[in-house]
C-alpha positions, -999 to +999 in steps of 0.1 A: +760-224-440+750-188-432+719-194-407+701-160-401+692-160-362+658-153-356+632-161-328+616-189-349+647-206-359+659-205-321+628-219-311+635-249-335+672-256-323+671-269-290+650-302-304+681-308-327+711-329-323+732-352-341+713-383-330+684-371-350+682-386-383+650-377-398+629-345-393+593-346-405+571-313-410+532-317-408+528-296-439+491-284-444+499-257-468+488-230-443+510-201-431+522-219-399+534-250-413+551-233-442+571-210-417+581-241-398+593-259-428+612-229-441+630-225-408+639-262-401+653-264-438+679-240-425+694-267-401+698-295-426+735-294-432+744-282-397+727-312-380+729-334-409+691-348-409+669-357-439+641-333-437+606-347-450+572-331-453+540-348-447+507-337-464+475-352-455+447-348-479+415-348-461+395-353-493+367-327-477+368-296-495+368-290-533+403-270-529+418-302-514+438-313-544+453-279-550+464-277-518+483-308-522+496-295-552+507-262-535+526-284-510+541-303-539+555-272-554+568-257-524+588-289-514+600-292-548+613-256-549+632-265-516+644-299-527+625-316-499+610-350-502+570-350-495+550-380-484+515-374-492+486-395-479+449-391-493+422-399-466+388-418-479+362-396-493+332-392-466+296-391-482+280-378-451+305-361-427+297-367-390+291-341-362+327-350-347+343-347-382+369-325-369+382-350-343+378-380-368+403-361-390+426-355-362+425-393-350+435-404-390+461-382-393+478-390-359+475-425-372+494-419-401+521-398-383+526-426-357+531-451-384+559-429-401+578-422-373+608-442-366+636-443-337+657-410-335+630-390-355+608-361-350+576-345-362+575-308-361+542-293-361+531-256-365+508-251-335+508-215-322+500-196-291+464-188-305+460-226-311+468-233-274+445-205-260+415-218-287+421-252-270+420-239-235+387-224-241+373-254-255+382-278-229+373-254-204+335-251-218+337-291-217+345-293-181+383-305-184+404-313-155+437-298-148+458-319-172+432-308-202+435-272-194+473-273-196+463-272-234+487-284-261+517-300-249+550-285-264+562-320-270+554-359-265+560-394-276+545-404-308+548-440-322+588-446-324+596-409-323+586-375-308+563-349-317+572-314-312+558-278-315+584-254-313+560-224-321+536-226-291+547-194-275+543-172-309+510-157-318+497-163-351+501-127-363+538-127-358+537-162-379+523-143-409+545-112-406+575-137-408+560-154-437+556-121-455+589-109-444+606-139-460+579-138-492+567-173-484+537-186-503+510-201-485+472-214-489+444-199-468+416-225-458+381-208-465+366-234-440+382-213-413+356-189-416+329-216-410+318-204-374+296-234-372+326-252-359+333-246-323+370-236-329+363-211-356+335-194-334+360-190-308+386-179-332+363-154-353+336-144-328+346-150-291+380-140-288+385-108-310+355-096-285+378-107-255+407-091-271+391-057-276+380-056-237+414-072-223+442-065-250+467-085-230+447-116-229+471-136-248+501-130-223+479-136-195+460-170-204+497-181-216+509-172-182+480-192-168+485-222-191+521-223-178+508-222-141+486-250-147+514-270-163+536-266-130+506-272-109+499-303-130+535-316-126+536-314-087+500-332-086+516-359-109+546-364-084+520-374-056+495-391-078+521-415-089+532-423-053+495-430-046+493-453-078+524-471-065+507-478-033+476-492-047+489-514-076+496-548-081+510-542-115+503-519-147+469-532-154+456-543-118+453-523-087+437-534-052+404-519-043+409-518-007+441-498-011+422-473-034+393-468-012+418-457+017+425-427+000+402-396-005+378-392-032+396-365-050+431-388-046+411-418-061+400-399-090+437-389-099+450-425-097+423-437-120+431-408-145+470-418-139+460-454-145+442-450-177+470-426-192+499-452-181+481-478-203+479-453-233+439-453-231+414-424-234+404-403-206+370-404-193+350-373-191+334-356-162+300-374-165+317-410-171+341-406-139+314-396-116+293-429-128+325-448-123+327-438-086+291-431-078+276-462-093+300-485-104+324-484-072+295-490-050+278-515-064+288-548-045+260-571-059+281-587-090+310-607-082+325-596-116+314-564-134+326-543-162+324-507-168+333-495-203+336-460-221+339-456-260+332-484-285+350-512-296+354-495-332+372-463-312+409-467-304+419-465-269+387-473-255+385-486-220+373-518-202+375-519-162+365-553-150+359-554-111+365-583-089+360-586-050+394-576-045+409-558-076+402-537-106+419-546-140+422-523-170+423-532-207+417-519-240+381-526-251+383-553-278+361-559-307 
């Protein structure tokens, strides 16, 4: 098969090998996912994998059905199997609608992925920079500021984002060059959403003043990733010193560490158990109130809610802390 070599296809190739049996693409119909599907389809015969697109109909906008049909048309023309899922219709969208929709999407992806399968997503450099700013505005720690991971485990498979080093403008140019048809979401112009405000108002002003901001922030994110890797090594060592097992740690040994190292151990512990990280306010309450309260023989510290996946319950006794998922 004649494979036209380009930067986009080269960014995909390192993730492919003969062990990978299925490659999924999260297909919204937008330019990022359409270009990704087009580039990945070039490798089907070379690496002998099944290529499957997954479209999630959020059932929010009036155009939702037409986007689904557009994805069906793209897949039919490329002879690609399409899995389509429709989320329940919401009567009164909540203030954290964006996050809720994301959580539902990833639940679907997690269920679909099996062993030796990959889910490709079309996130790009602009997405990573927007995520960096959003997390910075929320007072995120160093791990949060590393922005979007290029790959991570998901379900029984792995999620990869090969386009993270490409600005969206280059992806649009690629789509036009290859004469690909893609949809444009009108909600991207709604600046009441934080991400859209950044994308449409704040970042263009930054670019006007500092034209090289993408390159510089991309380097900053890489530097933070390297620093976080070093920090993780030291934190893992500290955790091994204080742990009884995966779910229990010794209070006395934890308190022998500096407060900064104690906080890092808690973040590491939460992540090790696949639970939701506490924000700055929660972690400060944990150490300033909960850990200093010695009156109760058994005390609980909770963040999240029983209805929210990954919510946390930490039980404190006189000698140890126990972590578990908050049950209903």
